[in-house]
N, CA, C and O atoms as a Tripos MOL2 file, in Angstrom:
@<TRIPOS>MOLECULE
protein
  224   223    56     0     0
PROTEIN
NO_CHARGES

@<TRIPOS>ATOM
      1 N           0.8360   -1.1940    0.0000 N.3       1 VAL1
      2 CA          0.0000    0.0000    0.0000 C.3       1 VAL1
      3 C           0.8760    1.2520    0.0000 C.2       1 VAL1
      4 O           0.5770    2.2190   -0.6990 O.2       1 VAL1
      5 N           1.9530    1.2360    0.7780 N.am      2 VAL2
      6 CA          2.8460    2.3870    0.8500 C.3       2 VAL2
      7 C           3.5150    2.6180   -0.5060 C.2       2 VAL2
      8 O           3.6630    3.7570   -0.9500 O.2       2 VAL2
      9 N           3.9140    1.5320   -1.1510 N.am      3 ILE3
     10 CA          4.5610    1.6580   -2.4570 C.3       3 ILE3
     11 C           3.5810    2.2240   -3.4840 C.2       3 ILE3
     12 O           3.9730    3.0200   -4.3370 O.2       3 ILE3
     13 N           2.3270    1.8240   -3.4110 N.am      4 LEU4
     14 CA          1.3110    2.3410   -4.3240 C.3       4 LEU4
     15 C           1.1040    3.8380   -4.1220 C.2       4 LEU4
     16 O           0.9520    4.5780   -5.0940 O.2       4 LEU4
     17 N           1.0980    4.2870   -2.8830 N.am      5 ILE5
     18 CA          0.9540    5.7180   -2.5860 C.3       5 ILE5
     19 C           2.1650    6.4890   -3.0970 C.2       5 ILE5
     20 O           2.0100    7.5600   -3.6840 O.2       5 ILE5
     21 N           3.3550    5.9660   -2.8850 N.am      6 LEU6
     22 CA          4.5690    6.6330   -3.3600 C.3       6 LEU6
     23 C           4.6140    6.6990   -4.8870 C.2       6 LEU6
     24 O           5.0160    7.7160   -5.4520 O.2       6 LEU6
     25 N           4.2080    5.6280   -5.5500 N.am      7 LEU7
     26 CA          4.1740    5.6470   -7.0140 C.3       7 LEU7
     27 C           3.1450    6.6460   -7.5310 C.2       7 LEU7
     28 O           3.3810    7.3190   -8.5340 O.2       7 LEU7
     29 N           2.0160    6.7430   -6.8560 N.am      8 THR8
     30 CA          0.9960    7.7110   -7.2530 C.3       8 THR8
     31 C           1.5060    9.1330   -7.0780 C.2       8 THR8
     32 O           1.3100    9.9720   -7.9570 O.2       8 THR8
     33 N           2.1560    9.4130   -5.9590 N.am      9 LEU9
     34 CA          2.7180   10.7440   -5.7310 C.3       9 LEU9
     35 C           3.8070   11.0660   -6.7510 C.2       9 LEU9
     36 O           3.8900   12.1950   -7.2330 O.2       9 LEU9
     37 N           4.6360   10.0890   -7.0810 N.am     10 ALA10
     38 CA          5.6880   10.3120   -8.0690 C.3      10 ALA10
     39 C           5.0850   10.5970   -9.4420 C.2      10 ALA10
     40 O           5.5550   11.4830  -10.1550 O.2      10 ALA10
     41 N           4.0530    9.8540   -9.8140 N.am     11 ALA11
     42 CA          3.4160   10.0730  -11.1110 C.3      11 ALA11
     43 C           2.7430   11.4390  -11.1560 C.2      11 ALA11
     44 O           2.8440   12.1410  -12.1620 O.2      11 ALA11
     45 N           2.0620   11.8220  -10.0900 N.am     12 LEU12
     46 CA          1.4100   13.1280  -10.0510 C.3      12 LEU12
     47 C           2.4280   14.2600  -10.0970 C.2      12 LEU12
     48 O           2.2100   15.2640  -10.7760 O.2      12 LEU12
     49 N           3.5310   14.1070   -9.3840 N.am     13 SER13
     50 CA          4.5480   15.1590   -9.4110 C.3      13 SER13
     51 C           5.1900   15.2560  -10.7960 C.2      13 SER13
     52 O           5.5110   16.3540  -11.2500 O.2      13 SER13
     53 N           5.3780   14.1270  -11.4650 N.am     14 PHE14
     54 CA          5.9240   14.1440  -12.8230 C.3      14 PHE14
     55 C           4.9810   14.8640  -13.7790 C.2      14 PHE14
     56 O           5.4150   15.6980  -14.5740 O.2      14 PHE14
     57 N           3.6920   14.5440  -13.7030 N.am     15 VAL15
     58 CA          2.7030   15.1850  -14.5760 C.3      15 VAL15
     59 C           2.6170   16.6740  -14.2730 C.2      15 VAL15
     60 O           2.5270   17.4880  -15.1930 O.2      15 VAL15
     61 N           2.6430   17.0410  -12.9940 N.am     16 LEU16
     62 CA          2.5700   18.4500  -12.6150 C.3      16 LEU16
     63 C           3.7950   19.2210  -13.1130 C.2      16 LEU16
     64 O           3.6500   20.3140  -13.6610 O.2      16 LEU16
     65 N           4.9710   18.6790  -12.9340 N.am     17 CYS17
     66 CA          6.1920   19.3550  -13.4030 C.3      17 CYS17
     67 C           6.1900   19.4980  -14.9190 C.2      17 CYS17
     68 O           6.5690   20.5380  -15.4560 O.2      17 CYS17
     69 N           5.7630   18.4510  -15.5950 N.am     18 ARG18
     70 CA          5.7210   18.5160  -17.0570 C.3      18 ARG18
     71 C           4.7260   19.5680  -17.5270 C.2      18 ARG18
     72 O           4.9980   20.2970  -18.4810 O.2      18 ARG18
     73 N           3.5790   19.6530  -16.8680 N.am     19 TYR19
     74 CA          2.5730   20.6580  -17.2220 C.3      19 TYR19
     75 C           3.1020   22.0650  -16.9720 C.2      19 TYR19
     76 O           2.9320   22.9500  -17.8100 O.2      19 TYR19
     77 N           3.7420   22.2770  -15.8280 N.am     20 LEU20
     78 CA          4.2400   23.6080  -15.4920 C.3      20 LEU20
     79 C           5.3650   24.0430  -16.4290 C.2      20 LEU20
     80 O           5.4220   25.2080  -16.8220 O.2      20 LEU20
     81 N           6.2540   23.1260  -16.7890 N.am     21 TYR21
     82 CA          7.3290   23.4890  -17.7110 C.3      21 TYR21
     83 C           6.7970   23.7330  -19.1210 C.2      21 TYR21
     84 O           7.3400   24.5590  -19.8540 O.2      21 TYR21
     85 N           5.7490   23.0270  -19.4990 N.am     22 HIS22
     86 CA          5.1810   23.2120  -20.8350 C.3      22 HIS22
     87 C           4.4590   24.5480  -20.9510 C.2      22 HIS22
     88 O           4.4690   25.1580  -22.0210 O.2      22 HIS22
     89 N           3.8400   25.0110  -19.8860 N.am     23 ASN23
     90 CA          3.0190   26.2150  -19.9400 C.3      23 ASN23
     91 C           3.7170   27.4550  -19.4020 C.2      23 ASN23
     92 O           3.0690   28.4800  -19.1880 O.2      23 ASN23
     93 N           4.9970   27.3860  -19.1840 N.am     24 ARG24
     94 CA          5.6800   28.6030  -18.7440 C.3      24 ARG24
     95 C           5.9130   29.4890  -19.9540 C.2      24 ARG24
     96 O           5.9580   29.0170  -21.0900 O.2      24 ARG24
     97 N           6.0600   30.7830  -19.6910 N.am     25 GLY25
     98 CA          6.2740   31.6730  -20.8170 C.3      25 GLY25
     99 C           6.3420   33.1020  -20.3500 C.2      25 GLY25
    100 O           6.3510   33.3780  -19.1510 O.2      25 GLY25
    101 N           6.3900   34.0070  -21.3000 N.am     26 ASP26
    102 CA          6.4380   35.4330  -21.0070 C.3      26 ASP26
    103 C           5.0150   35.9600  -20.9330 C.2      26 ASP26
    104 O           4.2580   35.9020  -21.9020 O.2      26 ASP26
    105 N           4.6790   36.4660  -19.7820 N.am     27 TYR27
    106 CA          3.3480   37.0170  -19.5930 C.3      27 TYR27
    107 C           3.4640   38.5260  -19.4580 C.2      27 TYR27
    108 O           4.2600   39.0300  -18.6660 O.2      27 TYR27
    109 N           2.6550   39.2500  -20.2470 N.am     28 ARG28
    110 CA          2.6480   40.7030  -20.1750 C.3      28 ARG28
    111 C           1.4570   41.1470  -19.3540 C.2      28 ARG28
    112 O           0.3660   40.5880  -19.4640 O.2      28 ARG28
    113 N           1.6770   42.1520  -18.5350 N.am     29 THR29
    114 CA          0.5590   42.7400  -17.8170 C.3      29 THR29
    115 C          -0.0960   43.7820  -18.7070 C.2      29 THR29
    116 O           0.4090   44.0760  -19.7910 O.2      29 THR29
    117 N          -1.2020   44.3370  -18.2680 N.am     30 THR30
    118 CA         -1.9170   45.3000  -19.0980 C.3      30 THR30
    119 C          -1.1480   46.6060  -19.2340 C.2      30 THR30
    120 O          -1.4100   47.3740  -20.1600 O.2      30 THR30
    121 N          -0.2100   46.8750  -18.3410 N.am     31 GLY31
    122 CA          0.5370   48.1200  -18.4060 C.3      31 GLY31
    123 C           1.6920   48.0920  -19.3810 C.2      31 GLY31
    124 O           2.2090   49.1410  -19.7670 O.2      31 GLY31
    125 N           2.1010   46.9010  -19.7840 N.am     32 GLU32
    126 CA          3.2530   46.7830  -20.6710 C.3      32 GLU32
    127 C           2.8050   46.7190  -22.1240 C.2      32 GLU32
    128 O           1.7510   46.1650  -22.4360 O.2      32 GLU32
    129 N           3.6080   47.2850  -23.0000 N.am     33 LEU33
    130 CA          3.3440   47.2010  -24.4290 C.3      33 LEU33
    131 C           4.1100   46.0280  -25.0160 C.2      33 LEU33
    132 O           5.1760   45.6600  -24.5220 O.2      33 LEU33
    133 N           3.5710   45.4550  -26.0520 N.am     34 ALA34
    134 CA          4.2630   44.3840  -26.7580 C.3      34 ALA34
    135 C           5.4340   44.9870  -27.5200 C.2      34 ALA34
    136 O           5.3970   46.1640  -27.8780 O.2      34 ALA34
    137 N           6.4680   44.2010  -27.7710 N.am     35 PRO35
    138 CA          7.5970   44.7280  -28.5350 C.3      35 PRO35
    139 C           7.1430   45.1920  -29.9130 C.2      35 PRO35
    140 O           6.4410   44.4670  -30.6180 O.2      35 PRO35
    141 N           7.5420   46.3900  -30.2920 N.am     36 GLY36
    142 CA          7.1960   46.9310  -31.5940 C.3      36 GLY36
    143 C           5.9430   47.7830  -31.6060 C.2      36 GLY36
    144 O           5.5980   48.3350  -32.6510 O.2      36 GLY36
    145 N           5.2490   47.9130  -30.4830 N.am     37 GLU37
    146 CA          4.0550   48.7570  -30.4400 C.3      37 GLU37
    147 C           4.4370   50.1920  -30.1210 C.2      37 GLU37
    148 O           5.3870   50.4440  -29.3800 O.2      37 GLU37
    149 N           3.6960   51.1200  -30.6820 N.am     38 ASP38
    150 CA          3.9320   52.5360  -30.4640 C.3      38 ASP38
    151 C           3.0890   53.0040  -29.2820 C.2      38 ASP38
    152 O           1.8680   52.8540  -29.3140 O.2      38 ASP38
    153 N           3.7020   53.5650  -28.2410 N.am     39 PRO39
    154 CA          2.9140   53.9800  -27.0700 C.3      39 PRO39
    155 C           1.9450   55.1170  -27.3700 C.2      39 PRO39
    156 O           0.8890   55.1940  -26.7430 O.2      39 PRO39
    157 N           2.2740   56.0040  -28.3140 N.am     40 ASP40
    158 CA          1.3660   57.1040  -28.6530 C.3      40 ASP40
    159 C           0.1400   56.6020  -29.4090 C.2      40 ASP40
    160 O          -0.9560   57.1460  -29.2670 O.2      40 ASP40
    161 N           0.3350   55.5750  -30.2020 N.am     41 GLU41
    162 CA         -0.7650   55.0430  -30.9990 C.3      41 GLU41
    163 C          -1.8250   54.3940  -30.1090 C.2      41 GLU41
    164 O          -3.0100   54.4120  -30.4400 O.2      41 GLU41
    165 N          -1.4070   53.8330  -29.0040 N.am     42 GLU42
    166 CA         -2.3590   53.1780  -28.1000 C.3      42 GLU42
    167 C          -3.3290   54.1930  -27.5020 C.2      42 GLU42
    168 O          -4.5170   53.9010  -27.3680 O.2      42 GLU42
    169 N          -2.8480   55.3690  -27.1440 N.am     43 ASP43
    170 CA         -3.7060   56.3770  -26.5320 C.3      43 ASP43
    171 C          -4.6680   56.9940  -27.5420 C.2      43 ASP43
    172 O          -5.7870   57.3600  -27.1810 O.2      43 ASP43
    173 N          -4.2540   57.1140  -28.7920 N.am     44 ASN44
    174 CA         -5.0900   57.7650  -29.8020 C.3      44 ASN44
    175 C          -6.2250   56.8780  -30.2920 C.2      44 ASN44
    176 O          -7.2460   57.3880  -30.7520 O.2      44 ASN44
    177 N          -6.0680   55.5620  -30.2050 N.am     45 ASN45
    178 CA         -7.0650   54.6520  -30.7640 C.3      45 ASN45
    179 C          -8.0930   54.1840  -29.7440 C.2      45 ASN45
    180 O          -8.9070   53.3160  -30.0600 O.2      45 ASN45
    181 N          -8.0840   54.7200  -28.5500 N.am     46 LYS46
    182 CA         -9.0480   54.2840  -27.5450 C.3      46 LYS46
    183 C         -10.4230   54.8690  -27.8560 C.2      46 LYS46
    184 O         -10.5510   56.0710  -28.0900 O.2      46 LYS46
    185 N         -11.4460   54.0220  -27.8600 N.am     47 PRO47
    186 CA        -12.7910   54.5640  -28.0820 C.3      47 PRO47
    187 C         -13.2700   55.3060  -26.8370 C.2      47 PRO47
    188 O         -12.7910   55.0680  -25.7280 O.2      47 PRO47
    189 N         -14.2160   56.2020  -27.0440 N.am     48 ALA48
    190 CA        -14.7660   56.9480  -25.9120 C.3      48 ALA48
    191 C         -15.5200   55.9800  -25.0080 C.2      48 ALA48
    192 O         -16.3030   55.1620  -25.4900 O.2      48 ALA48
    193 N         -15.2890   56.0680  -23.7060 N.am     49 PRO49
    194 CA        -15.9730   55.1320  -22.8060 C.3      49 PRO49
    195 C         -17.4750   55.3840  -22.7980 C.2      49 PRO49
    196 O         -17.9290   56.5270  -22.7450 O.2      49 PRO49
    197 N         -18.2290   54.3040  -22.8520 N.am     50 GLU50
    198 CA        -19.6800   54.4130  -22.8290 C.3      50 GLU50
    199 C         -20.1650   54.3320  -21.3910 C.2      50 GLU50
    200 O         -19.5350   53.7060  -20.5380 O.2      50 GLU50
    201 N         -21.2720   54.9640  -21.1470 N.am     51 LYS51
    202 CA        -21.8480   54.9450  -19.8150 C.3      51 LYS51
    203 C         -22.4970   53.5770  -19.5920 C.2      51 LYS51
    204 O         -23.2760   53.1080  -20.4230 O.2      51 LYS51
    205 N         -22.1730   52.9490  -18.4730 N.am     52 LYS52
    206 CA        -22.7200   51.6380  -18.1720 C.3      52 LYS52
    207 C         -23.8570   51.7750  -17.1720 C.2      52 LYS52
    208 O         -23.8080   52.5970  -16.2560 O.2      52 LYS52
    209 N         -24.8680   50.9630  -17.3650 N.am     53 GLU53
    210 CA        -25.9880   50.9450  -16.4350 C.3      53 GLU53
    211 C         -26.0070   49.6000  -15.7300 C.2      53 GLU53
    212 O         -25.8400   48.5520  -16.3530 O.2      53 GLU53
    213 N         -26.2090   49.6460  -14.4350 N.am     54 TYR54
    214 CA        -26.2860   48.4280  -13.6490 C.3      54 TYR54
    215 C         -27.6700   48.3230  -13.0320 C.2      54 TYR54
    216 O         -28.1440   49.2650  -12.3960 O.2      54 TYR54
    217 N         -28.3130   47.1910  -13.2160 N.am     55 PHE55
    218 CA        -29.6360   46.9660  -12.6480 C.3      55 PHE55
    219 C         -29.5060   46.0240  -11.4650 C.2      55 PHE55
    220 O         -28.8390   44.9920  -11.5400 O.2      55 PHE55
    221 N         -30.1480   46.3930  -10.3880 N.am     56 ILE56
    222 CA        -30.0860   45.5680   -9.1790 C.3      56 ILE56
    223 C         -31.3460   44.7330   -9.0770 C.2      56 ILE56
    224 O         -31.5020   43.9630   -8.1300 O.2      56 ILE56
@<TRIPOS>BOND
     1     1     2 1
     2     2     3 1
     3     3     4 2
     4     3     5 am
     5     5     6 1
     6     6     7 1
     7     7     8 2
     8     7     9 am
     9     9    10 1
    10    10    11 1
    11    11    12 2
    12    11    13 am
    13    13    14 1
    14    14    15 1
    15    15    16 2
    16    15    17 am
    17    17    18 1
    18    18    19 1
    19    19    20 2
    20    19    21 am
    21    21    22 1
    22    22    23 1
    23    23    24 2
    24    23    25 am
    25    25    26 1
    26    26    27 1
    27    27    28 2
    28    27    29 am
    29    29    30 1
    30    30    31 1
    31    31    32 2
    32    31    33 am
    33    33    34 1
    34    34    35 1
    35    35    36 2
    36    35    37 am
    37    37    38 1
    38    38    39 1
    39    39    40 2
    40    39    41 am
    41    41    42 1
    42    42    43 1
    43    43    44 2
    44    43    45 am
    45    45    46 1
    46    46    47 1
    47    47    48 2
    48    47    49 am
    49    49    50 1
    50    50    51 1
    51    51    52 2
    52    51    53 am
    53    53    54 1
    54    54    55 1
    55    55    56 2
    56    55    57 am
    57    57    58 1
    58    58    59 1
    59    59    60 2
    60    59    61 am
    61    61    62 1
    62    62    63 1
    63    63    64 2
    64    63    65 am
    65    65    66 1
    66    66    67 1
    67    67    68 2
    68    67    69 am
    69    69    70 1
    70    70    71 1
    71    71    72 2
    72    71    73 am
    73    73    74 1
    74    74    75 1
    75    75    76 2
    76    75    77 am
    77    77    78 1
    78    78    79 1
    79    79    80 2
    80    79    81 am
    81    81    82 1
    82    82    83 1
    83    83    84 2
    84    83    85 am
    85    85    86 1
    86    86    87 1
    87    87    88 2
    88    87    89 am
    89    89    90 1
    90    90    91 1
    91    91    92 2
    92    91    93 am
    93    93    94 1
    94    94    95 1
    95    95    96 2
    96    95    97 am
    97    97    98 1
    98    98    99 1
    99    99   100 2
   100    99   101 am
   101   101   102 1
   102   102   103 1
   103   103   104 2
   104   103   105 am
   105   105   106 1
   106   106   107 1
   107   107   108 2
   108   107   109 am
   109   109   110 1
   110   110   111 1
   111   111   112 2
   112   111   113 am
   113   113   114 1
   114   114   115 1
   115   115   116 2
   116   115   117 am
   117   117   118 1
   118   118   119 1
   119   119   120 2
   120   119   121 am
   121   121   122 1
   122   122   123 1
   123   123   124 2
   124   123   125 am
   125   125   126 1
   126   126   127 1
   127   127   128 2
   128   127   129 am
   129   129   130 1
   130   130   131 1
   131   131   132 2
   132   131   133 am
   133   133   134 1
   134   134   135 1
   135   135   136 2
   136   135   137 am
   137   137   138 1
   138   138   139 1
   139   139   140 2
   140   139   141 am
   141   141   142 1
   142   142   143 1
   143   143   144 2
   144   143   145 am
   145   145   146 1
   146   146   147 1
   147   147   148 2
   148   147   149 am
   149   149   150 1
   150   150   151 1
   151   151   152 2
   152   151   153 am
   153   153   154 1
   154   154   155 1
   155   155   156 2
   156   155   157 am
   157   157   158 1
   158   158   159 1
   159   159   160 2
   160   159   161 am
   161   161   162 1
   162   162   163 1
   163   163   164 2
   164   163   165 am
   165   165   166 1
   166   166   167 1
   167   167   168 2
   168   167   169 am
   169   169   170 1
   170   170   171 1
   171   171   172 2
   172   171   173 am
   173   173   174 1
   174   174   175 1
   175   175   176 2
   176   175   177 am
   177   177   178 1
   178   178   179 1
   179   179   180 2
   180   179   181 am
   181   181   182 1
   182   182   183 1
   183   183   184 2
   184   183   185 am
   185   185   186 1
   186   186   187 1
   187   187   188 2
   188   187   189 am
   189   189   190 1
   190   190   191 1
   191   191   192 2
   192   191   193 am
   193   193   194 1
   194   194   195 1
   195   195   196 2
   196   195   197 am
   197   197   198 1
   198   198   199 1
   199   199   200 2
   200   199   201 am
   201   201   202 1
   202   202   203 1
   203   203   204 2
   204   203   205 am
   205   205   206 1
   206   206   207 1
   207   207   208 2
   208   207   209 am
   209   209   210 1
   210   210   211 1
   211   211   212 2
   212   211   213 am
   213   213   214 1
   214   214   215 1
   215   215   216 2
   216   215   217 am
   217   217   218 1
   218   218   219 1
   219   219   220 2
   220   219   221 am
   221   221   222 1
   222   222   223 1
   223   223   224 2
@<TRIPOS>SUBSTRUCTURE
     1 VAL1         2 RESIDUE 1 A VAL
     2 VAL2         6 RESIDUE 1 A VAL
     3 ILE3        10 RESIDUE 1 A ILE
     4 LEU4        14 RESIDUE 1 A LEU
     5 ILE5        18 RESIDUE 1 A ILE
     6 LEU6        22 RESIDUE 1 A LEU
     7 LEU7        26 RESIDUE 1 A LEU
     8 THR8        30 RESIDUE 1 A THR
     9 LEU9        34 RESIDUE 1 A LEU
    10 ALA10       38 RESIDUE 1 A ALA
    11 ALA11       42 RESIDUE 1 A ALA
    12 LEU12       46 RESIDUE 1 A LEU
    13 SER13       50 RESIDUE 1 A SER
    14 PHE14       54 RESIDUE 1 A PHE
    15 VAL15       58 RESIDUE 1 A VAL
    16 LEU16       62 RESIDUE 1 A LEU
    17 CYS17       66 RESIDUE 1 A CYS
    18 ARG18       70 RESIDUE 1 A ARG
    19 TYR19       74 RESIDUE 1 A TYR
    20 LEU20       78 RESIDUE 1 A LEU
    21 TYR21       82 RESIDUE 1 A TYR
    22 HIS22       86 RESIDUE 1 A HIS
    23 ASN23       90 RESIDUE 1 A ASN
    24 ARG24       94 RESIDUE 1 A ARG
    25 GLY25       98 RESIDUE 1 A GLY
    26 ASP26      102 RESIDUE 1 A ASP
    27 TYR27      106 RESIDUE 1 A TYR
    28 ARG28      110 RESIDUE 1 A ARG
    29 THR29      114 RESIDUE 1 A THR
    30 THR30      118 RESIDUE 1 A THR
    31 GLY31      122 RESIDUE 1 A GLY
    32 GLU32      126 RESIDUE 1 A GLU
    33 LEU33      130 RESIDUE 1 A LEU
    34 ALA34      134 RESIDUE 1 A ALA
    35 PRO35      138 RESIDUE 1 A PRO
    36 GLY36      142 RESIDUE 1 A GLY
    37 GLU37      146 RESIDUE 1 A GLU
    38 ASP38      150 RESIDUE 1 A ASP
    39 PRO39      154 RESIDUE 1 A PRO
    40 ASP40      158 RESIDUE 1 A ASP
    41 GLU41      162 RESIDUE 1 A GLU
    42 GLU42      166 RESIDUE 1 A GLU
    43 ASP43      170 RESIDUE 1 A ASP
    44 ASN44      174 RESIDUE 1 A ASN
    45 ASN45      178 RESIDUE 1 A ASN
    46 LYS46      182 RESIDUE 1 A LYS
    47 PRO47      186 RESIDUE 1 A PRO
    48 ALA48      190 RESIDUE 1 A ALA
    49 PRO49      194 RESIDUE 1 A PRO
    50 GLU50      198 RESIDUE 1 A GLU
    51 LYS51      202 RESIDUE 1 A LYS
    52 LYS52      206 RESIDUE 1 A LYS
    53 GLU53      210 RESIDUE 1 A GLU
    54 TYR54      214 RESIDUE 1 A TYR
    55 PHE55      218 RESIDUE 1 A PHE
    56 ILE56      222 RESIDUE 1 A ILE
């Protein structure tokens, strides 16, 4: 029973590590621009904010 638990934990840790290494990458926040984007162009192309209505 102990060996079965250890094998299960080893398999789960292997799958978890493989998943985490596969899905790592460069994540940009909303404040950062992508490489090659013009910061002035971003401000000029924003649409006018619309008024939102919330119903309770």
